[in-house]
C-alpha positions as CSV (number, residue, x, y, z in Angstrom):
1,D,-8.4,5.7,18.7
2,L,-9.9,5.7,14.9
3,N,-9.5,2.1,14.5
4,E,-11.9,1.2,17.2
5,K,-14.3,4.3,17.0
6,R,-14.7,5.5,13.3
7,T,-16.4,8.7,13.9
8,L,-15.1,12.2,14.9
9,P,-16.7,13.9,18.1
10,F,-17.9,17.1,15.7
11,E,-21.0,18.5,14.5
12,S,-21.3,17.9,10.6
13,N,-20.1,20.9,8.4
14,T,-18.4,22.3,11.5
15,L,-14.5,22.7,10.8
16,S,-12.8,24.7,8.0
17,A,-9.8,22.4,8.2
18,V,-8.8,18.8,9.3
19,T,-5.1,17.5,9.6
20,I,-3.5,13.9,9.8
21,A,-0.2,14.1,10.9
22,L,2.2,10.9,10.8
23,S,-0.7,8.6,11.4
24,V,-2.6,7.9,8.2
25,Q,-0.3,4.5,7.7
26,Y,-2.0,3.3,10.6
27,L,-5.5,3.8,9.6
28,S,-7.1,0.5,9.4
29,Y,-10.2,2.0,7.5
30,P,-8.9,4.9,5.8
31,E,-11.8,5.4,3.3
32,E,-14.1,5.4,6.3
33,I,-12.4,7.7,8.4
34,T,-11.8,9.9,5.2
35,A,-15.7,10.0,4.6
36,E,-15.8,10.8,8.4
37,I,-13.4,14.1,7.6
38,A,-15.8,15.4,4.7
39,R,-18.6,15.0,6.8
40,V,-17.2,17.6,9.8
41,L,-15.4,19.7,7.1
42,Q,-17.1,22.8,6.1
43,P,-17.7,23.3,2.4
44,G,-14.8,23.9,1.1
45,G,-12.7,23.0,4.1
46,S,-9.1,21.3,3.6
47,C,-7.8,18.2,4.8
48,I,-4.2,18.2,5.2
49,V,-2.4,14.5,5.4
50,S,1.4,14.8,6.1
51,F,3.5,11.4,6.7
52,S,7.4,10.5,6.7
53,N,9.2,7.8,5.3
54,R,9.4,6.1,8.9
55,M,7.3,4.1,10.5
56,F,6.3,1.0,12.9
57,P,6.3,-1.9,10.5
58,S,4.4,-3.7,13.1
59,K,1.7,-1.2,13.2
60,A,1.2,0.3,10.0
61,I,-1.1,-1.5,7.5
62,Y,-0.2,-4.1,4.9
63,G,-1.0,-1.7,2.0
64,W,1.5,0.5,3.1
65,R,4.5,-1.4,4.1
66,G,5.2,-2.5,0.8
67,R,4.9,0.6,-1.4
68,S,7.4,3.1,-2.4
69,E,6.9,6.7,-1.1
70,A,5.6,7.6,-4.3
71,Q,3.3,5.0,-4.4
72,R,1.9,6.0,-1.0
73,L,1.4,9.5,-2.0
74,L,-1.0,8.0,-4.5
75,L,-2.8,5.9,-2.2
76,V,-3.4,8.6,0.6
77,A,-4.8,10.6,-3.0
78,K,-7.1,7.7,-3.7
79,Y,-8.7,7.5,-0.2
80,F,-9.8,11.3,-0.9
81,Q,-10.6,10.6,-4.7
82,N,-12.7,7.7,-3.7
83,C,-14.8,10.1,-1.4
84,A,-17.4,12.0,-3.3
85,N,-17.4,14.9,-1.1
86,F,-13.9,15.9,-2.2
87,E,-13.8,17.9,-5.3
88,T,-10.2,17.8,-5.9
89,T,-7.1,16.2,-4.4
90,E,-3.6,18.3,-4.7
91,L,-0.5,16.0,-4.3
92,I,2.6,17.9,-2.6
93,D,5.8,15.7,-2.9
94,K,8.7,16.8,-0.6
95,T,10.9,14.1,-1.0
96,T,14.4,14.7,-1.1
97,P,15.9,13.0,-4.4
98,L,18.5,10.6,-3.7
């Protein structure tokens, strides 16, 4: 549970990639976790975050619940842009237009 223990059980600079699948909206300390991901990634490593338009409103952070899909994408990008260890952030929106 990264909301209770905000460290990853890996040595620094050991992973080439990290994924966050369908759970970023539940992180109480997303910028701390982003910094922790940067710590464990090898130079040039990647972090891939995916999320859908579904969530458990009682568990999602307040800052997530009131945002649109596009705003959520920008919020996740901001987590990484605020972490000095990530040089670039690529956003890929797979939302199906209505």
